BAGUVEX-200572 format. One line per 2 residues: number of its first residue (from 1); their letters; for each residue x, y, z of N, C-alpha, C, O. Coordinates in nm, 2 decimals, decimal comma. Each point is the difference from the previous one (the first is absolute). Layout:
N
NUM	A	X Y Z X Y Z X Y Z X Y Z | ...
This chain:
137
1	MQ	-9,66 -6,56 1,67 0,11 0,00 0,10 0,06 0,07 0,06 0,08 -0,05 0,08 | -0,09 0,20 -0,07 0,02 0,13 0,08 -0,14 -0,05 0,13 -0,01 -0,01 0,13
3	NT	-0,04 0,00 -0,22 -0,14 -0,04 0,17 0,01 -0,09 0,06 -0,09 -0,01 0,08 | 0,17 -0,09 -0,09 0,00 -0,10 0,12 0,15 0,02 0,09 0,01 -0,05 0,11
5	ES	0,11 0,15 -0,19 0,09 -0,01 0,06 -0,05 0,11 0,12 0,00 -0,03 0,12 | -0,02 0,13 -0,17 -0,11 0,09 0,11 -0,12 -0,11 0,12 0,01 0,03 0,12
7	QE	-0,08 -0,11 -0,15 -0,06 -0,04 0,05 0,14 -0,06 0,14 0,03 0,06 0,10 | 0,01 -0,17 -0,15 0,07 -0,08 0,03 0,11 0,11 0,08 0,05 -0,04 0,09
9	LE	-0,03 0,17 -0,12 0,14 0,08 0,14 -0,11 0,05 0,10 0,01 -0,03 0,11 | -0,12 0,10 -0,15 -0,07 0,02 0,11 -0,07 -0,14 0,12 -0,05 0,01 0,11
11	AI	0,07 -0,10 -0,20 -0,06 -0,11 0,09 0,12 0,06 0,15 0,00 0,06 0,10 | 0,17 -0,16 -0,23 0,07 -0,03 0,06 0,01 0,12 0,16 0,03 -0,04 0,11
13	DL	-0,06 0,19 -0,14 0,06 0,07 0,05 -0,13 0,03 0,12 0,02 -0,01 0,12 | -0,13 0,03 -0,19 -0,11 -0,06 0,10 0,02 -0,13 0,16 -0,05 0,02 0,11
15	VQ	0,13 -0,15 -0,15 0,04 -0,09 0,06 0,08 0,14 0,15 -0,02 0,07 0,10 | 0,09 -0,12 -0,23 0,18 0,09 0,07 -0,07 0,10 0,10 0,07 0,02 0,11
17	SE	-0,21 0,06 -0,13 0,02 0,08 0,12 -0,13 0,01 0,10 -0,04 0,09 0,08 | -0,02 -0,25 -0,10 -0,02 -0,04 0,17 0,09 -0,02 0,09 0,12 -0,04 -0,02
19	PD	-0,16 0,05 0,14 0,10 -0,01 0,08 -0,03 -0,13 0,06 -0,11 -0,05 0,02 | 0,24 -0,03 0,02 0,06 -0,16 0,08 -0,12 0,06 0,11 0,05 0,07 0,09
21	LR	-0,17 -0,09 -0,09 -0,05 -0,08 0,15 0,09 -0,11 0,08 -0,01 0,02 0,12 | 0,08 -0,11 -0,15 0,04 -0,13 0,04 0,15 0,04 0,14 0,09 0,08 0,00
23	IA	-0,15 -0,17 0,10 0,12 0,06 0,11 0,15 -0,07 -0,08 0,03 -0,11 -0,02 | 0,06 0,24 0,00 0,10 -0,07 -0,05 0,08 -0,13 0,12 -0,01 0,03 0,12
25	AP	0,06 -0,11 -0,15 0,04 -0,11 0,03 0,22 0,11 0,10 0,08 0,05 -0,07 | -0,07 -0,06 0,19 0,09 0,02 0,08 0,15 -0,03 -0,08 0,01 -0,12 -0,01
27	TP	0,09 0,19 -0,03 0,09 -0,05 -0,06 0,06 -0,07 0,15 -0,03 -0,01 0,12 | 0,15 -0,03 -0,21 0,05 -0,18 0,07 0,13 0,23 0,08 -0,04 0,05 0,11
29	TV	0,10 -0,02 -0,15 0,09 0,10 0,06 -0,07 0,13 0,08 0,07 0,07 0,07 | -0,20 -0,04 -0,08 -0,07 0,02 0,13 -0,02 -0,08 0,12 0,00 0,06 0,11
31	IE	-0,01 -0,24 -0,13 -0,02 -0,02 0,13 0,15 -0,09 0,08 0,04 -0,04 0,11 | 0,03 0,05 -0,30 0,20 0,00 0,08 -0,03 0,06 0,14 -0,02 -0,03 0,11
33	RL	0,03 0,16 -0,19 0,01 0,13 0,12 -0,09 0,04 0,09 0,04 0,07 0,09 | -0,12 -0,09 -0,10 -0,03 -0,03 0,18 -0,01 -0,09 0,06 -0,05 0,00 0,12
35	HA	0,10 -0,12 -0,19 0,05 -0,17 0,07 0,15 0,08 0,01 -0,03 0,11 0,04 | 0,09 -0,12 -0,04 0,12 0,06 0,03 0,02 0,11 0,13 0,06 -0,01 0,10
37	YG	-0,17 0,14 -0,16 -0,04 0,10 0,21 -0,05 -0,05 0,03 -0,10 0,06 0,05 | 0,09 -0,23 -0,04 -0,07 0,04 0,12 -0,17 0,01 0,05 -0,05 -0,01 0,11
39	IL	-0,01 0,04 -0,26 -0,13 0,13 0,03 -0,11 -0,05 -0,11 -0,09 0,07 -0,06 | 0,11 -0,24 0,03 -0,13 -0,04 -0,13 -0,10 -0,06 0,04 0,01 -0,12 0,03
41	PP	-0,11 0,19 -0,02 -0,15 -0,04 0,05 -0,04 -0,09 -0,03 0,00 -0,07 -0,10 | -0,07 0,04 0,26 -0,04 -0,21 -0,03 -0,13 0,05 -0,05 -0,10 0,04 0,06
43	GH	0,12 -0,05 -0,16 -0,19 -0,09 -0,17 0,09 0,06 -0,06 -0,05 0,07 -0,09 | 0,20 -0,03 0,10 0,02 0,10 -0,13 -0,02 -0,07 -0,12 0,02 0,07 -0,10
45	EK	-0,05 -0,17 0,06 -0,05 -0,04 -0,09 -0,16 0,06 -0,13 -0,03 0,03 -0,11 | -0,03 -0,03 0,25 -0,16 0,02 -0,04 0,06 0,22 -0,05 -0,07 0,05 -0,09
47	MS	0,14 0,02 0,13 0,00 0,10 -0,03 0,05 0,08 -0,16 0,06 -0,05 -0,08 | -0,10 0,17 0,08 -0,03 0,01 -0,10 0,23 0,02 -0,04 0,06 -0,04 0,10
49	EA	0,03 0,09 -0,20 0,11 -0,01 0,01 -0,01 0,18 0,08 0,05 0,03 0,11 | -0,12 0,07 -0,23 0,00 0,18 0,09 -0,01 0,00 0,18 0,07 0,09 0,05
51	TL	-0,14 -0,16 0,01 0,02 -0,09 0,20 0,11 0,06 -0,01 0,03 0,12 0,01 | 0,08 -0,25 -0,01 0,06 -0,06 0,01 0,11 0,14 -0,04 0,06 0,05 0,09
53	VL	-0,05 0,02 -0,25 0,14 0,08 0,02 -0,06 0,08 0,12 0,07 0,06 0,08 | -0,23 -0,07 -0,06 0,02 0,20 0,09 0,01 -0,03 0,16 -0,02 0,08 0,10
55	VE	0,09 -0,29 -0,10 -0,01 -0,02 0,25 0,17 0,05 -0,12 0,08 0,07 0,07 | -0,05 -0,08 -0,17 0,19 -0,02 0,02 0,09 0,12 0,01 0,11 0,01 0,04
57	QI	-0,23 0,09 -0,12 -0,01 0,20 0,02 -0,02 0,04 0,16 0,09 0,05 0,07 | -0,24 -0,08 -0,02 0,07 0,01 0,16 0,01 -0,03 0,10 -0,05 0,03 0,11
59	FV	0,16 -0,15 -0,14 0,16 -0,06 0,07 0,08 0,11 -0,01 0,02 0,09 0,08 | 0,05 -0,12 -0,25 0,03 0,16 -0,01 0,04 0,13 0,02 0,08 0,06 0,06
61	TF	-0,17 -0,04 -0,11 -0,08 0,19 0,06 0,05 -0,04 0,12 0,11 0,04 0,03 | -0,18 -0,12 0,04 -0,04 0,00 0,16 0,15 0,01 0,07 0,03 0,07 0,10
63	YE	0,08 -0,18 -0,20 0,12 -0,01 0,06 0,10 0,13 0,04 0,08 0,01 0,09 | -0,12 0,10 -0,21 0,07 0,13 -0,04 -0,03 0,09 0,09 0,08 0,07 0,06
65	LA	-0,24 -0,05 -0,04 -0,03 0,11 0,12 0,01 -0,03 0,16 0,01 -0,12 0,04 | -0,02 0,19 0,00 0,11 0,06 0,15 -0,15 -0,05 0,04 0,00 -0,12 0,03
67	DD	-0,07 0,15 -0,02 -0,10 0,03 0,18 -0,17 -0,06 -0,11 0,01 0,02 -0,12 | -0,10 -0,06 0,16 -0,12 -0,10 0,03 -0,10 0,14 -0,09 -0,10 -0,02 -0,07
69	DS	0,15 0,18 0,12 -0,10 0,07 -0,06 0,05 0,02 -0,16 -0,09 0,03 -0,08 | 0,23 -0,06 0,03 0,01 0,02 -0,11 -0,04 -0,12 -0,01 -0,11 0,03 -0,06
71	RR	0,09 -0,17 0,06 -0,01 -0,14 -0,10 -0,20 0,04 0,01 -0,08 -0,02 -0,10 | 0,04 0,09 0,23 -0,12 -0,01 -0,03 -0,02 0,14 -0,16 -0,07 -0,04 -0,09
73	RA	0,13 0,16 0,07 -0,04 0,10 -0,08 0,09 -0,08 -0,14 0,05 0,09 -0,07 | -0,01 -0,22 0,03 0,05 -0,06 -0,10 -0,08 -0,06 -0,03 0,00 -0,03 -0,12
75	LR	-0,12 -0,04 0,21 -0,04 -0,10 -0,05 -0,18 0,04 -0,12 -0,08 -0,07 -0,06 | 0,10 0,20 0,08 -0,12 0,10 -0,08 0,10 -0,01 -0,15 -0,05 -0,02 -0,11
77	YL	0,16 0,04 0,12 0,07 0,07 -0,14 0,04 -0,13 -0,04 0,02 0,01 -0,12 | -0,01 -0,20 0,17 0,05 -0,07 -0,04 -0,10 -0,08 -0,11 0,02 -0,05 -0,11
79	IG	-0,18 0,06 0,20 -0,04 -0,08 -0,01 -0,23 0,11 -0,04 -0,09 0,04 0,08 | 0,12 -0,05 -0,24 -0,15 0,07 -0,01 -0,10 0,06 0,06 -0,04 0,11 0,03
81	TE	0,00 -0,29 0,01 -0,16 0,02 0,04 -0,02 -0,10 0,14 0,08 -0,08 0,06 | -0,22 0,12 -0,04 0,01 -0,04 0,16 -0,04 -0,12 -0,01 -0,02 -0,06 0,10
83	QE	0,01 -0,02 -0,23 -0,05 -0,17 -0,01 0,12 -0,06 -0,06 0,02 -0,12 -0,02 | 0,07 0,24 -0,02 0,17 -0,10 0,04 0,04 -0,02 0,06 0,04 -0,12 0,02
85	LR	-0,02 0,26 0,07 0,06 0,03 0,11 -0,03 -0,16 0,08 0,08 -0,09 0,01 | -0,20 0,07 0,04 -0,06 -0,10 0,08 0,06 -0,19 -0,03 0,04 -0,10 0,05
87	AT	-0,06 0,18 -0,16 0,01 -0,19 -0,09 0,19 0,00 0,04 0,04 -0,11 0,05 | 0,05 0,21 -0,06 0,16 0,02 0,02 -0,03 -0,06 0,15 0,03 -0,12 0,04
89	LL	-0,08 0,21 0,05 0,03 -0,03 0,15 -0,06 -0,12 0,10 0,01 -0,01 0,12 | -0,11 -0,09 -0,23 -0,08 -0,08 0,05 0,10 -0,14 -0,04 0,00 -0,11 0,05
91	AV	0,07 0,18 -0,17 0,07 -0,12 0,00 0,15 0,00 0,04 0,06 -0,10 -0,05 | -0,01 0,17 0,09 0,13 0,04 0,11 -0,04 -0,03 0,10 0,07 -0,08 0,06
93	VP	-0,18 0,13 0,01 -0,01 -0,01 0,18 -0,01 -0,19 0,04 0,01 -0,02 0,12 | -0,04 -0,09 -0,20 -0,01 -0,12 0,00 0,13 -0,06 0,03 0,02 -0,13 0,01
95	LY	0,11 0,27 -0,01 0,13 -0,05 -0,01 0,02 -0,03 0,15 0,03 -0,10 0,06 | -0,07 0,23 0,01 0,04 -0,04 0,12 -0,08 0,00 0,12 0,03 0,01 0,12
97	FD	-0,16 -0,04 -0,19 -0,11 -0,01 0,14 -0,13 -0,09 -0,09 -0,03 -0,02 -0,12 | -0,03 -0,02 0,27 -0,06 -0,13 0,01 -0,16 0,10 -0,09 -0,07 0,10 0,03
99	PL	0,08 -0,19 -0,14 -0,12 0,02 -0,07 -0,20 -0,04 0,06 -0,12 0,02 -0,04 | 0,17 -0,05 0,11 -0,11 0,02 0,11 -0,07 0,09 0,05 -0,12 0,00 0,00
101	YF	0,24 0,16 0,07 -0,05 0,11 0,00 0,05 0,13 -0,04 0,06 0,10 0,05 | -0,14 -0,15 -0,20 -0,02 0,10 -0,15 -0,08 -0,07 -0,06 -0,06 -0,10 0,02
103	DE	0,06 0,16 -0,08 -0,12 -0,04 -0,13 0,00 0,17 -0,11 0,08 0,09 0,00 | -0,21 -0,11 -0,12 -0,06 0,07 -0,09 -0,05 0,11 0,05 0,01 0,11 -0,05
105	RT	-0,10 -0,14 0,19 -0,01 0,14 0,09 0,04 0,06 0,04 -0,05 0,11 0,02 | 0,18 -0,14 0,00 0,09 0,09 0,10 0,04 0,13 -0,06 0,01 0,01 -0,12
107	PT	0,00 0,10 0,22 0,02 0,14 -0,10 0,11 -0,04 -0,03 0,07 -0,09 0,04 | -0,01 0,22 -0,18 0,09 0,03 -0,03 0,07 0,05 0,10 0,08 -0,08 0,04
109	RD	-0,07 0,17 0,00 0,09 0,06 0,13 0,06 -0,12 0,11 0,09 0,00 0,08 | -0,16 -0,08 -0,10 0,05 -0,12 0,11 0,02 -0,11 -0,13 -0,01 -0,13 -0,02
111	LV	0,04 0,19 -0,04 0,08 -0,11 -0,06 0,16 0,07 -0,04 0,11 -0,06 -0,02 | -0,13 0,14 0,02 0,13 0,12 -0,03 0,08 -0,01 0,12 0,12 -0,01 -0,02
113	EL	-0,16 0,01 0,13 0,06 -0,02 0,11 0,04 -0,15 0,09 0,02 -0,01 0,12 | -0,03 -0,11 -0,25 0,03 -0,13 0,00 0,06 0,00 -0,11 0,09 -0,09 0,02
115	VL	-0,07 0,13 -0,16 0,11 -0,02 -0,05 0,10 0,07 0,06 0,09 -0,08 0,02 | -0,04 0,26 0,04 0,04 0,02 0,03 0,08 -0,08 0,11 0,12 0,00 -0,01
117	VA	-0,17 -0,06 0,11 0,06 -0,13 0,12 0,03 -0,11 -0,09 0,00 -0,12 0,05 | 0,03 0,13 -0,18 0,04 -0,19 -0,01 0,09 0,07 -0,07 0,10 -0,07 -0,02
119	HR	-0,10 0,21 -0,04 0,13 0,00 -0,10 0,13 0,06 0,13 0,12 -0,02 -0,01 | -0,18 0,08 0,13 0,07 -0,02 0,08 0,08 -0,10 0,07 0,11 0,02 0,06
121	KW	-0,22 -0,17 -0,08 0,08 -0,14 0,01 0,08 -0,03 -0,04 0,10 -0,07 0,03 | -0,19 0,20 -0,22 0,13 -0,15 -0,16 0,17 0,06 0,06 0,10 -0,06 0,03
123	RA	-0,12 0,20 -0,03 0,13 0,09 0,04 0,09 -0,12 0,07 0,11 -0,05 -0,04 | -0,19 0,03 0,17 0,04 -0,03 0,11 0,09 -0,18 -0,03 0,07 -0,05 0,09
125	WL	-0,09 0,01 -0,17 0,01 -0,12 -0,04 0,13 0,07 -0,19 0,09 -0,06 -0,06 | -0,11 0,12 0,06 0,04 0,05 -0,15 0,19 0,05 0,09 0,10 -0,04 -0,05
127	DQ	-0,11 0,10 0,12 0,12 0,05 0,09 0,05 -0,14 0,08 0,09 -0,05 -0,06 | -0,12 -0,01 0,17 0,05 -0,09 0,00 0,00 -0,18 -0,08 0,01 -0,11 0,05
129	SA	-0,04 0,16 -0,19 0,03 -0,10 -0,12 0,19 0,06 0,00 0,11 -0,05 0,03 | -0,14 0,14 -0,07 0,13 0,16 -0,06 0,08 -0,05 0,12 0,10 -0,06 -0,05
131	TQ	-0,12 0,05 0,18 0,06 -0,02 0,16 0,13 -0,18 -0,09 0,10 -0,06 -0,04 | -0,22 0,06 0,07 0,06 -0,19 0,01 0,07 -0,08 -0,13 0,06 -0,11 0,02
133	QT	-0,09 0,17 -0,14 0,12 0,04 -0,12 0,09 0,05 0,01 0,11 -0,04 -0,03 | -0,16 0,13 0,09 0,23 0,09 0,01 0,08 -0,12 0,09 0,10 -0,07 -0,03
135	QL	-0,21 0,06 0,18 0,09 -0,09 0,15 0,05 -0,12 -0,13 0,12 0,01 -0,03 | -0,19 -0,12 -0,05 0,02 -0,09 -0,12 0,12 0,03 -0,04 0,09 -0,08 0,03
137	S	-0,06 0,15 -0,08 0,18 0,11 -0,08 0,06 -0,04 0,06 0,12 0,03 -0,01
């Protein structure tokens, strides 16, 4: 009987130790926040939650930084791999630019520049929205 129990425990440990390779469905809270911020990427339903969280982190972090050089440097701290970086940048760029002008072959440095411009446009939109809300109050 003990042998059967230990085999069952080993089987449970084995199942629990295997990584879950499925892409988790994004939680509504991430989608709701991105929608509220005006930065919900087109095609977000096909993106992983991790990518959507990185989109949010980029915009929030960029907002706190004073200049584009700091923002460029921050990307390497926010996003671990080149693949994650490109996936996140390619998610952001269509928010403000027509996808006819970029694709997966676009160099990362160019995508970074497009995201910096997208952030400036978003920040101007935020400032304008805040001004309008102040005037309505």
